[in-house]
C-alpha positions in Angstrom: -15.0 35.7 29.4 -16.8 34.3 26.7 -18.1 30.9 27.4 -16.9 27.9 25.8 -17.7 24.0 25.3 -14.8 21.5 24.9 -16.5 18.0 23.9 -13.7 15.8 24.8 -13.3 12.1 23.7 -10.8 10.5 26.0 -10.4 7.1 24.3 -10.9 3.8 25.8 -10.4 4.8 29.1 -6.5 4.0 30.0 -4.7 7.1 31.1 -1.9 6.3 28.4 -4.5 6.5 25.6 -5.7 10.3 26.7 -4.2 12.5 24.0 -2.4 15.5 25.3 -5.0 18.1 24.2 -7.6 16.0 25.6 -5.9 16.2 29.0 -5.2 20.1 28.5 -8.9 20.7 28.1 -10.1 18.6 31.0 -7.5 20.6 33.3 -8.3 24.1 31.5 -12.0 23.8 32.1 -13.7 24.8 35.5 -17.1 22.5 35.0 -16.7 18.9 33.8 -20.0 17.2 32.7 -20.3 13.5 32.1 -22.1 10.2 32.4 -20.8 8.6 36.1 -18.9 6.0 34.6 -17.1 8.5 32.8 -16.2 10.8 35.2 -14.7 8.0 37.3 -12.4 6.8 34.4 -10.6 10.2 34.5 -10.7 11.0 38.2 -6.9 11.3 38.3 -7.1 14.4 35.7 -9.5 16.4 38.1 -8.5 19.0 40.5 -10.9 21.5 42.0 -13.4 21.8 38.9 -16.8 21.6 39.4 -18.3 18.2 38.3 -21.9 17.4 36.9 -22.7 13.8 37.2 -25.7 11.9 35.5 -26.8 8.5 34.6 -27.4 6.6 31.4 -29.9 7.6 28.9 -29.6 11.3 30.4 -27.4 12.7 27.2 -30.1 15.6 26.7 -29.7 16.8 30.1 -25.8 16.6 29.9 -26.0 18.7 26.9 -28.5 21.3 28.1 -26.5 22.1 31.1 -23.3 22.3 29.5 -24.7 25.1 27.0 -26.5 26.7 30.1 -23.2 26.9 32.1 -21.4 28.2 28.8 -23.7 30.7 28.0 -23.2 31.9 31.4 -19.3 32.6 30.4 -18.1 29.1 32.1 -15.4 26.8 30.1 -17.3 23.6 30.3 -15.6 20.1 29.3 -18.3 17.6 28.1 -16.7 14.2 28.5 -17.5 10.9 26.1 -15.4 7.9 26.1 -13.8 6.8 22.6 -14.3 9.6 20.4 -16.8 12.0 21.0 -18.1 12.5 17.5 -18.8 8.3 17.5 -22.0 7.7 19.2 -21.0 10.4 21.4 -22.1 13.9 22.8 -20.6 16.1 19.8 -23.4 15.7 17.5 -25.9 16.4 20.4 -24.4 19.5 21.8 -24.5 21.1 18.3 -28.5 20.1 18.1 -29.2 21.7 21.3 -27.4 24.7 20.3 -29.0 25.0 17.2 -32.4 24.8 18.8 -31.6 27.9 20.7 -30.7 29.7 17.6 -27.1 29.6 17.8 -24.7 30.0 14.8 -21.0 28.9 14.7 -20.0 32.6 15.0 -22.0 32.8 18.0 -20.9 32.4 21.8 -20.4 30.1 23.3 -17.6 28.7 21.0 -17.5 24.8 20.7 -14.1 22.8 20.3 -14.2 19.0 19.3 -11.2 17.1 20.8 -11.0 13.8 19.0 -10.2 10.4 20.8 -9.6 6.7 20.1 -12.9 5.2 19.1 -13.9 1.7 20.3 -13.5 0.1 16.6 -9.9 1.2 17.0 -8.9 0.4 20.5 -10.4 -3.0 20.1 -9.1 -3.7 16.7 -5.6 -3.3 18.1 -6.1 -5.6 20.7 -7.5 -8.3 18.0 -4.6 -7.7 15.4 -5.6 -6.0 12.3 -9.0 -6.8 11.3 -10.0 -3.3 9.8 -7.1 -2.8 7.3 -10.1 -2.8 4.6 -13.2 -1.2 4.4 -15.2 -1.1 7.5 -18.3 0.6 9.2 -19.7 0.9 12.4 -23.6 -0.1 13.3 -25.1 0.7 16.6 -27.9 -1.9 17.4 -29.4 0.1 19.9 -33.1 0.8 18.9 -33.7 3.5 21.4 -33.2 6.3 19.0 -33.3 4.5 15.5 -36.1 2.5 14.1 -35.1 -1.2 14.2 -35.9 -1.6 10.7 -33.7 1.0 9.8 -30.7 -0.8 11.6 -31.7 -4.0 9.8 -31.3 -2.3 6.7 -27.9 -1.2 7.4 -26.5 -4.6 8.4 -27.9 -6.3 5.1 -26.4 -3.5 3.1 -23.1 -3.7 5.2 -23.0 -7.6 4.8 -23.7 -7.7 1.2 -21.0 -5.1 0.5 -18.5 -7.2 2.3 -17.8 -4.5 4.9 -15.8 -5.4 7.9 -18.3 -4.4 10.7 -18.0 -3.2 14.1 -21.1 -3.5 16.2 -21.9 -1.0 18.9 -24.3 -1.5 21.6 -25.0 -5.0 20.8 -27.0 -6.1 23.7 -28.4 -5.0 27.1 -30.5 -6.6 29.7 -33.4 -5.6 27.9 -32.3 -5.4 24.3 -31.5 -9.2 23.7 -33.2 -10.1 20.2 -31.1 -7.6 18.2 -27.7 -9.6 18.2 -29.6 -12.7 17.2 -31.2 -11.0 14.3 -28.0 -9.5 13.0 -26.2 -12.8 13.3 -29.1 -14.4 11.2 -28.5 -11.8 8.4 -25.0 -11.9 8.4 -24.9 -15.8 8.1 -27.0 -15.4 5.0 -24.0 -13.5 3.2 -20.9 -14.9 5.0 -19.4 -18.0 6.1 -20.1 -19.4 9.4 -16.3 -19.6 9.8 -15.8 -15.8 9.4 -13.6 -14.6 12.3 -15.3 -12.5 15.0 -13.6 -10.6 17.7 -15.6 -9.8 21.2 -13.7 -7.1 23.0 -14.9 -5.6 26.4 -13.6 -2.8 28.3 -10.6 -2.4 25.8 -7.6 -1.0 28.1 -9.5 -1.2 31.2 -9.2 -3.2 34.5 -12.2 -5.4 33.0 -10.6 -5.9 29.8 -11.9 -9.1 28.1 -11.0 -10.4 24.8 -12.8 -13.4 22.8 -11.6 -14.5 19.5 -14.4 -16.8 17.8 -16.3 -17.2 14.7 -19.8 -15.9 13.3 -21.4 -19.2 13.9 -20.4 -19.6 17.6 -20.4 -15.7 18.8 -23.5 -15.8 20.4 -22.1 -18.8 22.8 -19.9 -15.9 24.5 -21.0 -13.1 26.9 -22.0 -10.0 24.9 -23.1 -6.9 26.7 -23.4 -3.0 26.4 -19.3 -2.6 26.9 -18.4 -5.1 24.5 -17.5 -4.3 20.8 -18.0 -7.0 18.4 -15.9 -6.8 15.1 -17.0 -9.1 12.2 -14.5 -9.7 9.4 -15.3 -9.8 5.9 -14.8 -12.5 3.4 -11.0 -12.2 3.2 -10.3 -12.0 7.2 -8.3 -14.9 8.7 -6.9 -16.0 12.0 -3.1 -16.3 12.3 -2.8 -17.9 16.0 -4.6 -15.2 18.1 -4.3 -12.4 15.3 -7.5 -11.5 13.5 -6.2 -10.2 10.1 -8.1 -8.5 7.1 -5.7 -8.1 4.0 -5.7 -4.9 2.1 -5.1 -6.6 -1.2 -1.2 -6.2 -1.5 -1.0 -10.1 -2.2 -2.6 -9.3 -5.8 0.0 -7.1 -6.9 3.0 -8.2 -4.6 5.1 -11.3 -4.0 5.2 -10.7 0.0 7.9 -13.5 0.4 10.3 -11.9 -2.4 12.5 -8.8 -2.5 12.3 -8.5 -6.0 8.7 -7.9 -7.2 7.1 -9.3 -10.6 6.0 -5.9 -11.2 8.0 -2.7 -11.3 6.4 0.3 -9.7 5.8 2.1 -12.9 3.8 -0.7 -14.1 1.4 -1.4 -10.8 -1.2 1.0 -11.7 -1.5 0.0 -15.5 -5.2 -1.3 -16.4 -4.0 -4.5 -17.4 -2.1 -5.3 -14.0 -5.6 -4.4 -12.2 -8.3 -6.4 -14.2 -10.5 -5.8 -10.9 -10.5 -1.9 -10.9 -13.2 -0.1 -12.8 -11.2 1.3 -15.7 -10.5 -2.6 -16.5 -13.9 -3.6 -15.8 -15.4 -1.1 -18.4 -12.8 -1.9 -20.9 -13.3 -5.5 -20.4 -17.0 -5.2 -20.9 -16.7 -3.0 -24.0 -14.4 -5.7 -25.8 -16.5 -8.6 -24.8 -19.7 -6.9 -26.2 -17.4 -5.9 -29.5 -16.5 -9.7 -29.7 -19.8 -11.0 -29.0 -21.1 -8.8 -32.0 -18.2 -9.8 -34.4 -18.6 -13.6 -33.6 -22.4 -13.4 -34.6 -21.3 -11.7 -38.3 -18.4 -13.8 -38.8 -19.1 -15.5 -42.1 -19.3 -19.2 -42.2 -19.5 -19.5 -38.6 -22.5 -21.8 -37.5 -25.6 -20.3 -34.9 -24.1 -20.1 -31.4 -26.5 -19.8 -28.2 -26.2 -16.6 -26.3 -24.3 -18.5 -23.6 -21.6 -19.9 -25.9 -21.0 -16.3 -27.5 -20.5 -15.0 -24.0 -18.3 -17.8 -23.3 -16.0 -17.6 -26.2 -15.9 -13.8 -25.8 -14.8 -14.0 -22.4 -12.0 -16.6 -23.2 -10.8 -14.2 -25.8 -10.3 -11.0 -23.3 -9.4 -12.6 -20.0 -5.7 -12.5 -20.5 -5.0 -12.0 -17.2 -6.9 -14.9 -15.2 -4.3 -15.5 -12.4 -4.8 -11.7 -11.2 -8.6 -12.0 -11.5 -8.4 -15.4 -9.1 -5.8 -13.4 -7.0 -8.4 -10.7 -6.5 -11.4 -12.7 -5.2 -10.0 -14.0 -1.9 -7.0 -13.5 0.2 -7.8 -16.6 1.9 -8.3 -18.5 -1.2 -4.9 -17.2 -2.5 -3.2 -18.9 0.7 -4.8 -22.3 0.0 -4.8 -22.1 -3.8 -2.0 -20.2 -5.3 -1.5 -19.4 -8.7 -0.8 -22.2 -11.1 1.5 -20.1 -13.3 3.8 -17.1 -12.0 4.5 -14.3 -14.2 8.2 -14.5 -14.9 10.4 -11.9 -16.3 14.2 -11.9 -17.5 16.5 -9.5 -19.4 18.6 -11.2 -22.2 21.2 -9.7 -24.7 23.0 -11.3 -27.4 26.3 -10.4 -25.6 28.0 -7.5 -23.8 29.9 -5.8 -26.8 27.7 -7.8 -29.3 24.6 -6.1 -30.3 23.3 -8.3 -33.1 20.6 -10.6 -32.4 20.5 -13.9 -34.7 17.4 -15.2 -36.5 17.6 -18.2 -34.2 17.5 -16.0 -31.0 14.5 -14.0 -32.3 12.6 -17.0 -33.0 13.4 -18.5 -29.5 12.0 -15.3 -27.9 8.7 -15.3 -30.2 8.3 -18.9 -29.6 8.7 -18.4 -25.7 6.5 -15.6 -25.6 3.8 -17.1 -27.8 0.4 -15.5 -27.7 0.3 -14.3 -23.8 3.9 -13.4 -23.4 5.6 -9.9 -24.3 8.9 -8.8 -25.3 10.2 -5.4 -24.6 13.2 -3.7 -26.0 15.0 -1.7 -23.4 17.4 1.3 -23.0 19.9 -1.1 -21.6 20.4 -2.8 -24.9 18.5 -5.5 -23.8 15.4 -7.6 -24.5 12.9 -8.0 -21.6 10.9 -11.4 -21.8 7.6 -11.6 -19.7 5.5 -14.6 -19.6 3.7 -16.9 -17.4 5.3 -20.2 -16.4 5.5 -22.7 -13.5 8.9 -23.8 -14.8 11.0 -20.8 -15.3 14.3 -22.8 -14.9 13.6 -24.7 -18.4 12.9 -21.0 -19.9 16.4 -19.7 -18.7 18.0 -23.2 -20.1 16.5 -22.5 -23.6 17.8 -18.9 -23.5 21.3 -19.9 -22.6 21.0 -22.6 -25.6 20.3 -20.0 -27.8 23.5 -18.1 -26.7 21.9 -15.3 -24.9 23.3 -13.6 -21.5 20.6 -14.0 -19.3 20.1 -11.2 -16.2 17.5 -10.9 -13.8 15.1 -7.8 -13.8 14.5 -5.2 -10.9 16.4 -3.7 -8.6 19.8 -4.8 -9.7 23.1 -3.9 -11.5 23.1 -3.4 -15.0 26.2 -3.4 -17.2 25.7 -1.3 -20.5 28.7 -1.6 -22.8 29.2 -0.1 -26.5 29.8 -2.2 -29.3 33.6 -1.3 -29.2 33.3 -0.1 -32.8 31.7 -3.6 -33.9 34.4 -5.5 -31.9 37.3 -4.0 -33.7 38.7 -2.1 -30.4 38.7 -5.5 -28.5 41.3 -4.5 -25.8 38.5 -3.6 -23.3 36.0 -6.2 -24.2 37.1 -8.8 -21.7 36.9 -6.2 -19.0 33.3 -5.5 -20.0 32.2 -9.2 -20.1 33.7 -9.9 -16.8 32.2 -6.9 -15.0 28.7 -8.4 -16.3 29.7 -11.8 -15.3 30.8 -10.9 -11.7 28.4 -7.9 -11.0 25.4 -8.0 -13.5 22.2 -8.9 -11.9 23.4 -8.4 -8.2 20.8 -6.9 -5.9 21.0 -3.2 -5.2 18.7 -0.6 -3.5 17.9 0.8 -6.6 18.5 -0.1 -10.3 22.1 0.7 -11.1 23.8 1.2 -14.6 27.2 0.7 -15.0 28.3 2.4 -18.5 31.5 1.0 -20.6 32.9 3.0 -23.4 36.0 1.6 -25.5 37.5 5.2 -26.1 37.3 8.5 -25.2 34.5 9.3 -27.8 32.1 7.8 -25.1 29.6 7.7 -27.9 27.5 5.1 -26.0 27.1 8.0 -23.2 28.9 6.3 -20.4 29.5 9.3 -18.6 25.7 9.9 -18.3 25.1 6.6 -16.0 25.2 6.1 -12.4 29.0 4.8 -13.1 30.9 5.6 -16.2 34.0 3.9 -17.4 35.9 5.4 -20.5 38.9 3.0 -21.7 41.9 4.8 -22.8 45.4 3.0 -23.6 45.1 -0.1 -21.4 43.6 2.1 -18.7 40.2 3.5 -17.4 38.8 6.9 -16.5 36.1 6.6 -13.8 33.1 8.7 -13.6 30.6 8.6 -10.6 27.1 9.9 -9.9 25.5 10.6 -13.3 21.8 11.6 -13.1 20.2 10.5 -16.3 16.5 12.1 -15.8 14.4 15.0 -14.5 15.0 18.7 -14.5 18.5 18.6 -12.6 19.7 15.5 -14.9 23.7 16.0 -15.1 26.4 13.8 -16.5 28.6 12.1 -13.7 31.7 13.6 -12.4 35.1 12.4 -13.2 36.7 10.9 -10.0 39.9 9.4 -11.4 42.3 9.1 -14.8 44.3 5.9 -15.8 43.2 3.3 -13.3 45.1 0.2 -14.5 42.6 -2.1 -16.3 43.3 -4.9 -14.1 42.3 -3.0 -11.0 39.0 -1.8 -12.5 36.9 -4.8 -11.4 37.9 -5.0 -7.9 37.4 -1.4 -7.5 33.9 -1.7 -9.3 33.0 -4.8 -6.6 33.8 -2.2 -3.8 31.6 0.3 -4.9 29.0 -1.8 -5.4 29.4 -3.4 -2.2 29.6 -0.1 -0.3 26.2 1.1 -2.0 24.5 -2.3 -1.1 25.5 -2.0 2.4 25.1 1.7 3.1 22.5 3.0 1.2 18.8 3.6 2.3 15.7 1.7 0.8 15.2 2.8 -2.9 18.2 5.5 -2.8 19.7 6.0 -6.2 23.3 5.8 -6.3 23.7 9.7 -7.1 21.9 10.4 -3.7 23.6 7.9 -2.0 26.9 9.3 -3.2 26.1 13.1 -2.1 24.6 11.6 1.2 27.6 9.9 2.3 30.2 12.3 0.7 32.6 9.4 -0.3 32.5 5.9 -1.8 35.8 4.0 -2.2 37.5 6.9 -1.3 36.3 9.0 -4.1 34.8 12.3 -2.7 31.5 13.8 -3.7 31.5 17.2 -5.5 28.4 19.1 -5.5 27.2 20.3 -8.9 27.5 23.9 -9.6 24.5 26.3 -9.8 22.6 26.3 -13.2 22.9 29.4 -15.1 19.6 31.0 -15.9 19.2 31.7 -19.6 18.4 35.1 -20.8 15.0 34.4 -22.9 15.6 37.4 -24.9 19.0 36.4 -26.3 19.3 33.2 -25.4 22.8 33.9 -23.5 
């Protein structure tokens, strides 16, 4: 039999946290090699295997013994706590093999079996301290010069990494953790959260939550992992949490987000990103040059020029402020929030008055935006701390006002410029009762006043066609994508006085039974029936003959 070395990371030591593959590897091998403490931790997995135990600082002898036994054809498991590739035995096994001229294609073969590293197991006991960029640094200078370790600590502190310190202090090494704290205090607040975890998930487990200023007041030894938060890490009770940054673009306490999914990756909504930074720097330089060359302008200092240029380009100050520090966001929220609302001059009426356009322009001013949408609405976006006054002004101007986001939208035709007036009251009632209701995914109800359906109601999620005092109902349209298709007719001649209640029933079922972000046509196909109307699968598309076009 060809020899094999299995380098096994068995996690923190608790039996429940040993992976199934690690257990198999240990039972498959006929020789187990490990540090005394590690062998004791996995004793329950051992059967008749030969066990080679060594003390601390004898890693090289363990690696050499493993290679020697594997060359003889034995199946050898070299065990490490945590992950064998993080300050474990994996790298050393390869180094010893390479010294003897071994190549990956040679015997013995080597398998690295991953385990849960200390940074992960200790973090789980503290809360979520490594949700953002983190690094590990071993303070042991037995193998690495202390001057190099200090440079790494400085670099990690300056870069605002969450830092996990391994091997922080021993009986002989006591100065290293003190110098590390001094370095970190030059770059971080004394109140920075620090977690001390000893023997995670073992019988001797001990967890301390403290701060950078007071961390040395507690017992720290070789079995302790020290996790030091970054500038955004905070305590919530006993939980140590490092935010990822979602609060910069999301409102975490509201269901409807102020940015749509398609808008969240736009440069203007990520002023902290590289693309936005490059763009901002270029614009600032161009503006500064323009200010210098403006005719009739009195001379300005360099600082004044830079300040004025900056004021002209930073239109997203609130986002930049939010990106600086989540802890600051918690104590000093934005003065003004982005407010979005959709307006229309009416449901059938598509004509904006001059006064309404002036009202929108006045509300938007320099920093706001007005977008015309495919829903026959104007969408107003502006920063304000008084959204109610904005709504009041819009209503006073004669607008229909609707929320923006994952809501019901009623899209009606102009009913031949109001000449076909019979169905208009039903369209208005639909908008008043259902328009703006929250749904799992934006849903459109299209209403046409006659069988011509010139406004495309049958292409919407739900289509209603008015004919002689009654409505025809269409469900499940898909407006975009390669498989786009019109809605299927479900019923003809539904009495007009029943259509509003029927729509409420359909919307209610969609609200209560749909999956998050599930579009109506997918929901209809999945559940098979809505308000008693059964889904019909679309027929297989015909593949056209490219030559004749048939």
